[in-house]
C-alpha positions in Angstrom: -4.1 -17.2 4.4 -3.9 -14.2 2.1 -2.7 -10.8 3.3 -3.0 -7.4 1.7 -1.4 -4.1 2.7 -3.1 -0.7 2.6 -1.4 2.6 2.9 -2.8 4.5 5.9 -2.4 7.8 7.6 -3.1 6.2 11.0 -3.1 2.7 12.6 -6.7 1.6 12.5 -9.2 0.5 9.9 -11.0 3.9 10.3 -7.8 5.8 9.4 -7.8 7.5 6.0 -6.0 5.8 3.1 -2.7 7.6 2.6 -2.6 8.7 -1.1 1.2 8.3 -1.2 2.9 4.9 -1.2 6.5 5.5 -0.4 5.9 8.3 2.0 2.7 6.8 3.6 2.8 7.0 7.4 1.7 3.4 7.9 0.9 0.2 6.2 -2.1 -1.8 7.5 -1.9 -5.4 6.7 -5.2 -7.2 6.7 -5.8 -11.0 6.7 -8.4 -11.3 3.9 -10.0 -14.4 5.5 -10.3 -13.3 9.2 -10.3 -9.5 8.8 -7.6 -9.2 11.5 -5.1 -6.4 10.9 -1.8 -5.2 12.0 -0.4 -1.7 11.5 3.3 -1.2 10.5 5.1 2.2 10.9 6.7 3.6 7.7 8.4 6.7 9.2 11.9 5.6 8.2 10.9 5.6 4.6 8.4 8.5 4.8 11.3 10.7 6.0 13.9 9.4 3.5 15.7 12.0 1.4 15.4 9.7 -1.6 14.5 6.2 -2.5 11.3 6.2 -0.3 9.3 4.2 -2.8 11.9 1.5 -3.4 12.5 1.1 0.4 8.8 1.0 1.2 8.3 -1.5 -1.6 10.9 -3.8 -0.1 9.3 -3.5 3.3 5.9 -4.4 1.9 7.4 -7.4 0.0 9.0 -8.5 3.3 5.6 -8.3 5.0 4.5 -11.3 2.8 1.4 -9.7 1.3 -0.1 -10.6 -2.1 -1.4 -7.2 -2.8 -1.1 -3.5 -2.0 -3.9 -0.9 -2.0 -2.9 2.7 -2.2 -3.9 6.1 -3.6 -0.9 6.5 -6.0 2.3 4.8 -6.8 5.5 5.8 -8.7 7.4 3.7 -11.2 10.3 2.5 -9.0 8.1 1.5 -6.2 5.7 -0.2 -8.7 8.7 -2.2 -10.2 9.9 -3.2 -6.7 6.5 -4.5 -5.8 6.0 -6.3 -9.1 9.5 -8.0 -8.7 8.4 -9.2 -5.3 5.2 -10.7 -6.6 2.9 -8.1 -5.0 -0.2 -7.0 -7.1 -0.9 -3.2 -6.9 -4.3 -1.6 -6.7 -4.2 2.2 -6.9 -6.8 5.0 -6.8 -8.1 4.1 -3.3 -9.5 6.8 -1.0 -11.7 7.1 2.0 -10.9 4.9 5.1 -8.8 1.8 5.1 -11.9 -0.2 5.8 -13.6 1.4 2.7 -10.6 0.4 0.6 -10.6 -3.1 1.9 -14.3 -3.5 1.3 -13.9 -2.2 -2.3 -11.1 -4.7 -2.8 -13.1 -7.6 -1.4 -16.1 -6.8 -3.6 -13.9 -6.6 -6.7 -14.3 -2.8 -7.2 -10.5 -2.3 -7.3 -8.7 -3.6 -10.4 -4.9 -4.3 -10.3 -2.9 -1.7 -12.2 -0.3 -2.5 -14.8 1.8 0.6 -14.4 2.6 3.4 -12.0 0.1 6.3 -12.0 2.5 9.1 -11.0 6.0 10.0 -11.9 8.8 9.5 -9.4 9.3 12.0 -6.5 5.6 12.7 -6.3 4.6 14.2 -2.9 
């Protein structure tokens, strides 16, 4: 079973992808084989004064996913996810379902670096 996390503004597959990683409202974790999903709240990290990306990265690693789909990701969050063995796919938009389908069809490529500087809001 492989699982992938997607940053989301809501808790369903029809929610919009949250373009921010560390300050995303939710992470939706999708089982790539069954399509089943679970939403996880990220309010604690979204409201953090600092370190949101690192803390969110640790949470995603703890969720046991192999990949993360998001709009944008900063350098510290990217490094945290890479250290945890999580492949990062950025540039996603539309609904969570759209992003998942793009991933499944190979339209999303893993990124090798962060695509925004730290403290991007």
